[in-house]
TORLUM-367223 format. One record per residue (C-alpha): residue in three letters; x, z, y. Coordinates in Angstrom, 3 decimals. Layout:
N
 resn        u        w        v
  Ala        X        Z        Y
...
# end
This chain:
309
 resn        u        w        v
  Met  130.144   92.804  136.021
  Ser  128.352   91.838  139.235
  Arg  127.751   94.284  142.067
  Asn  124.298   95.177  140.806
  Gly  125.705   96.196  137.418
  Arg  124.514   93.076  135.617
  Ser  126.971   90.937  133.682
  Arg  127.881   87.607  135.252
  Phe  127.390   86.052  131.834
  Pro  124.025   85.324  130.219
  Thr  122.903   87.857  127.615
  Ala  122.791   86.856  123.986
  Ala  118.984   86.916  124.146
  Glu  119.006   84.579  127.158
  Asp  121.403   82.173  125.482
  Lys  119.304   82.170  122.328
  Arg  116.223   81.324  124.352
  Ser  118.027   78.494  126.148
  His  119.404   77.218  122.842
  Asp  115.964   77.213  121.187
  Glu  114.423   75.392  124.146
  Ser  117.204   72.790  124.092
  Val  116.789   72.146  120.359
  Ala  113.033   71.815  120.771
  Arg  113.552   69.178  123.473
  Asp  116.286   67.242  121.684
  Gln  115.390   66.733  118.025
  Ser  118.523   64.939  116.857
  Pro  120.596   65.020  113.671
  Gln  123.230   66.938  115.599
  Thr  120.918   69.681  116.873
  Gln  119.251   69.978  113.465
  Ser  122.553   70.519  111.674
  Pro  123.208   74.110  110.441
  Ser  126.602   73.943  112.149
  Tyr  124.855   73.761  115.544
  Arg  123.080   77.086  115.137
  Leu  124.330   79.991  117.183
  Ala  126.362   82.095  114.760
  Phe  124.551   85.366  115.528
  Thr  121.152   83.769  114.804
  Asp  122.238   81.916  111.664
  Leu  120.975   83.963  108.708
  Asp  122.438   81.500  106.215
  Phe  125.866   82.212  107.700
  Leu  125.352   85.975  108.134
  Thr  124.401   86.365  104.476
  Thr  127.488   84.591  103.132
  Arg  130.176   86.425  101.206
  Asp  132.687   85.885  104.018
  Ala  130.382   87.646  106.504
  Arg  130.129   90.823  104.412
  Pro  132.346   92.868  106.796
  Ile  129.988   91.983  109.626
  Arg  126.949   93.106  107.615
  Leu  128.657   96.378  106.699
  Gln  129.363   97.035  110.355
  Leu  125.800   96.207  111.368
  Glu  124.359   98.608  108.776
  Leu  126.579  101.358  110.135
  Met  125.845  100.581  113.782
  Lys  122.101  100.023  113.857
  Pro  120.938  103.442  112.548
  Glu  123.721  105.207  114.467
  Ile  122.651  103.716  117.788
  Leu  118.966  104.454  117.178
  Leu  119.673  108.035  116.066
  Gln  121.754  108.615  119.188
  Glu  118.922  107.271  121.321
  Glu  116.627  109.873  119.729
  Asn  119.137  112.685  120.463
  Ile  119.410  113.626  116.792
  Val  122.411  115.929  116.659
  Ser  122.307  117.076  113.037
  Thr  120.289  116.782  109.849
  Ile  119.341  118.649  106.714
  Val  119.608  116.256  103.769
  Val  117.072  116.542  100.954
  Phe  117.799  114.802   97.647
  Gly  115.562  114.762   94.585
  Ser  113.733  112.601   92.104
  Ala  111.347  109.855   93.144
  Arg  109.556  110.511   89.826
  Val  108.427  114.075   90.525
  Pro  104.858  113.642   91.788
  His  102.426  115.920   93.563
  Pro  101.188  118.609   91.122
  Glu   97.706  117.091   91.026
  Ala   99.099  113.719   89.977
  Ala  101.320  115.405   87.387
  Ala   98.324  117.299   85.983
  Ala   96.338  114.075   85.672
  Arg   99.253  112.406   83.875
  Leu   99.543  115.339   81.496
  Asp   95.833  115.231   80.727
  Ala   96.064  111.536   79.870
  Ala   99.149  112.109   77.708
  Glu   97.461  114.940   75.813
  Lys   94.496  112.728   75.021
  Ala   96.750  109.870   73.908
  Ala   98.805  112.186   71.687
  Ala   95.669  113.731   70.167
  Thr   94.314  110.343   69.127
  Ala   97.687  109.221   67.709
  Pro   99.376  112.283   66.185
  Asp  101.787  110.161   64.143
  Asp  102.800  107.838   66.985
  Pro  106.289  108.829   68.210
  Val  105.787  106.994   71.491
  Ala  102.629  108.970   72.265
  Gln  104.293  112.248   71.291
  Arg  107.350  111.500   73.404
  Gly  105.051  110.623   76.287
  Leu  103.395  114.017   75.938
  Thr  106.762  115.796   76.041
  Val  107.782  113.927   79.181
  Ala  104.404  114.567   80.829
  Arg  104.743  118.301   80.151
  Asn  108.214  118.351   81.658
  Val  107.083  116.403   84.708
  Ala  104.177  118.808   85.195
  Glu  106.655  121.693   85.088
  Leu  108.962  120.003   87.601
  Ser  106.088  119.070   89.896
  Arg  106.218  122.574   91.322
  Ser  109.352  121.352   93.095
  Tyr  107.132  119.033   95.155
  Asp  105.475  121.983   96.864
  Val  108.803  123.773   97.317
  Ala  110.363  120.678   98.919
  Arg  107.353  120.287  101.178
  Glu  107.581  123.906  102.308
  Phe  111.331  123.569  102.812
  Gly  110.782  120.488  104.986
  Arg  108.255  122.437  107.040
  Leu  110.509  125.471  107.543
  Val  113.480  123.356  108.565
  Ser  111.452  121.148  110.891
  Glu  109.941  124.014  112.819
  His  113.423  124.515  114.265
  Ser  114.497  120.914  114.820
  Gln  112.435  119.393  117.572
  Gln  114.050  120.208  120.917
  Pro  113.950  116.763  122.570
  Glu  117.257  117.147  124.401
  Ala  119.192  117.819  121.153
  Arg  117.363  117.609  117.842
  Arg  119.104  119.732  115.238
  Tyr  118.111  120.284  111.589
  Val  116.134  117.039  111.313
  Val  115.044  116.389  107.722
  Val  116.491  113.221  106.209
  Thr  115.612  111.842  102.770
  Gly  116.130  108.683  100.764
  Gly  112.773  107.490  102.021
  Gly  111.008  107.161   98.687
  Pro  108.208  108.969   96.840
  Gly  108.380  112.226   94.884
  Ile  110.662  114.946   96.253
  Met  111.651  112.724   99.162
  Glu  108.031  112.256  100.163
  Ala  107.458  116.004   99.894
  Ala  110.280  116.860  102.327
  Asn  109.178  114.245  104.862
  Arg  105.620  115.477  104.410
  Gly  106.663  119.026  105.236
  Ala  108.062  117.821  108.550
  His  104.905  115.815  109.151
  Asp  102.807  118.942  108.524
  Val  104.239  120.522  111.689
  Asp  104.216  117.280  113.740
  Ala  108.006  117.041  113.534
  Glu  110.101  113.923  113.277
  Ser  111.978  113.152  110.062
  Ile  114.224  110.374  108.813
  Gly  114.033  108.090  105.788
  Leu  117.015  106.066  104.544
  Ser  115.518  103.556  102.147
  Ile  117.475  100.953  100.187
  Val  116.574   97.535   98.835
  Leu  116.229   97.694   95.048
  Pro  115.150   95.127   92.422
  His  111.882   97.013   92.023
  Glu  111.073   97.543   95.680
  Gln  109.530  100.833   96.795
  Ala  107.908  101.119  100.186
  Pro  109.020  104.020  102.393
  Asn  106.739  107.015  102.124
  Arg  104.139  107.287  104.880
  Tyr  105.349  110.665  106.176
  Ile  108.605  109.342  107.656
  Thr  108.624  108.972  111.433
  Pro  108.217  105.172  111.783
  Lys  110.967  104.735  114.380
  Leu  113.326  106.672  112.075
  Ser  112.563  104.654  108.935
  Phe  115.688  102.666  108.035
  Asn  116.467  100.232  105.237
  Phe  119.858   99.476  103.715
  His  121.497   96.865  101.549
  Tyr  124.742   98.784  100.918
  Phe  124.692  102.108   99.058
  Ala  128.059  103.064  100.567
  Val  126.897  102.777  104.186
  Arg  123.662  104.591  103.383
  Lys  125.678  107.461  101.908
  Met  127.728  107.676  105.086
  His  124.559  108.054  107.130
  Phe  123.354  110.832  104.853
  Leu  126.478  112.869  105.614
  Ile  127.520  111.927  109.162
  Arg  125.143  114.460  110.732
  Ala  124.529  116.717  107.743
  Glu  124.575  120.490  108.272
  Ala  123.241  121.239  104.791
  Leu  122.391  119.508  101.544
  Ala  119.282  120.561   99.622
  Cys  119.234  119.164   96.103
  Phe  116.157  119.254   93.862
  Pro  115.961  118.058   90.243
  Gly  116.560  114.336   89.997
  Gly  118.133  111.480   88.114
  Phe  121.256  109.347   88.435
  Gly  120.808  108.792   92.168
  Thr  120.449  112.496   92.904
  Leu  123.476  113.347   90.766
  Asp  125.547  110.604   92.375
  Glu  124.767  111.855   95.875
  Leu  125.294  115.505   94.978
  Phe  128.651  115.088   93.252
  Glu  129.999  112.789   95.939
  Ala  129.156  115.427   98.563
  Leu  130.722  118.180   96.433
  Thr  133.886  116.106   96.048
  Leu  134.142  115.468   99.792
  Ile  133.761  119.185  100.523
  Gln  136.186  120.206   97.760
  Thr  138.853  117.801   99.000
  Gly  138.379  118.687  102.662
  Lys  137.242  115.194  103.660
  Ile  134.173  116.709  105.321
  Glu  133.552  120.137  106.805
  Pro  132.061  122.824  104.528
  Met  128.289  123.025  104.549
  Pro  125.609  124.778  102.497
  Val  124.872  122.924   99.259
  Ile  121.628  124.328   97.881
  Leu  120.430  123.637   94.337
  Phe  116.748  124.355   93.779
  Asn  115.613  125.446   90.279
  Glu  118.702  127.098   88.784
  Ala  117.490  126.908   85.183
  Trp  117.136  123.124   85.412
  Trp  120.602  122.657   86.889
  Arg  122.239  125.081   84.435
  Lys  120.714  123.170   81.531
  Leu  121.913  119.875   82.938
  Val  125.464  120.800   83.973
  Asn  127.703  123.508   82.573
  Phe  129.518  124.276   85.810
  Asp  131.310  127.273   84.273
  His  132.761  124.982   81.623
  Leu  134.497  123.013   84.371
  Val  136.198  126.196   85.543
  Glu  137.098  127.283   81.991
  Ser  138.524  123.826   81.325
  Gly  140.704  124.065   84.415
  Thr  139.246  120.920   85.975
  Ile  137.942  122.820   89.020
  Ser  138.833  126.204   90.461
  Pro  136.483  129.233   90.564
  Glu  136.387  128.884   94.354
  Asp  134.816  125.434   94.002
  Leu  131.647  126.973   92.568
  Lys  131.154  128.857   95.833
  Ile  130.316  125.550   97.501
  Met  126.909  125.697   95.790
  Lys  124.043  128.170   96.021
  Phe  121.181  128.318   93.516
  Val  117.758  129.159   94.961
  Glu  114.155  129.069   93.792
  Thr  112.087  129.085   96.971
  Ala  112.035  127.264  100.281
  Glu  112.506  130.551  102.108
  Glu  115.687  131.331  100.132
  Gly  117.108  127.925  100.927
  Trp  116.347  128.148  104.625
  Arg  117.731  131.692  104.855
  Phe  120.990  130.577  103.229
  Ile  121.419  127.884  105.897
  Leu  120.768  130.361  108.707
  Asp  123.184  132.897  107.238
  Phe  125.861  130.255  106.728
  Tyr  125.852  129.270  110.407
  Lys  125.315  132.771  111.789
  Asp  129.024  133.382  112.428
  Arg  130.297  129.846  112.824
  Pro  129.568  127.036  115.277
  Pro  127.150  124.356  114.093
  His  128.530  120.999  113.144
  Asn  127.773  118.502  115.902
  Ala  128.851  115.093  114.652
  Trp  126.829  113.246  117.264
  Ala  128.857  114.715  120.116
  Glu  132.219  114.174  118.425
  Asp  134.479  111.197  118.050
  Met  133.332  109.753  114.728
  Gly  136.864  108.638  113.914
  Pro  137.886  105.586  111.873
# end
């Protein structure tokens, strides 16, 4: 470093600019060859199989650096289905399904569509609960010097949108961790733009969900929701991460889906493992459980700790 704190070497941005200017001046077979590109600007190279470790590292580093810059100390993670719409949209879908089923009483597809539409309309109440939960959490998360309890979702529609929307309702920042899928979904419009991230690797995205997590709020969902929930439960059970509140909204839905007691009776988990989870019905219950959990213990502060290997 020089005396004024500036490196004696050119920055990568300066070298890239010099390189681009040189190539523009000297259009030769040598300068046009892919081998002549600077490695860190060569997307063809960076997207090769051999460069996968570099891409994994970049996906871990980029959100981490930006979250540190925003002083985000901890998060409340909200999982849930992308297919649970706002109640008004669910009601409109149900109305259309009822009309279709009425005109085709013998059509199994129409009748199955009606059953699904009724179930979605029932689950759509979770949208409002998730929105209220996002609002309650976010009212306590926006101290600029150390933002705690920042809502983070998978960035998509449905329950994820509702939680981000709840934060937006009180002018609070919230995070979205989107992922590139074959059928691309845009991030919902309630995520704070500077905290809207996109991932290629599921594994790195999962790490970012849990690095700062102080609680996990899980609403009804599909394979993705179940994957994220059970991975978190396994990490807590095995002591790989610190205990945290794991809140399951809509007990009847979860009990119908998973016979947790059967796992205990079968000897595959211990009775103590069920204490990791708490069933609740309302946003207020969920928020109160988080507050009670941390009342007599220090909050988890991953941002201020050595993240380890």
